[in-house]
C-alpha positions, 0 to 999 in steps of 0.5 A: 332287536332281540337276542337269544340268551343261552346257558353259560358257565361261571369259572370256579376261580370267580368264586375264589379269593386270592388272599384267603385260600379257604374262602369261596365268595358268591353273588356280587362279591365274585371276581368279574369284569364290568361286562360279566356283571351285567349277567351275574348281577341278576338274582337267579345267577347270584343264587346259583353262585351261592349254591355252587359255593356251598356245594363246593364247600360241602364237597371239601368238608366231605373229602377233608380238603382245606383250600380252594386249590385242593378243591380245584385239584379234585374238580372232576370229583366236584363236578360229579358231586354236582351232577348228582344234585343238579344239571350242569349242562342243558340240551336245547333243540338237540344242541348241548349248552354251554357248547363246551365241555366242563373239563376244558384244559387251562393253566393252573394260574387261570383256575378256569374250571367250570362248575 
């Protein structure tokens, strides 16, 4: 049996630390469920999460932002910054993946903004 693996987003909050408000983590240190670990533990995803954390912190330095909450509050700017560096969505056979917008609305507590 085979399964199609399609692109997916990792929520910004997975890169944050609840106890340290100016730290982003990546790779195996990210917050994730046991099931998510099956996909995130792979080296290309770990590398991408590190690049994302680094890009987010570069954006924070450019914009003089001090906390991950400050980055979250300007996430559309971060997404535009990232779009200039790398694709953040893909089209496969005419369908956009991940099949969601990158600015979906979630509660502040969830901080589920995708990068």
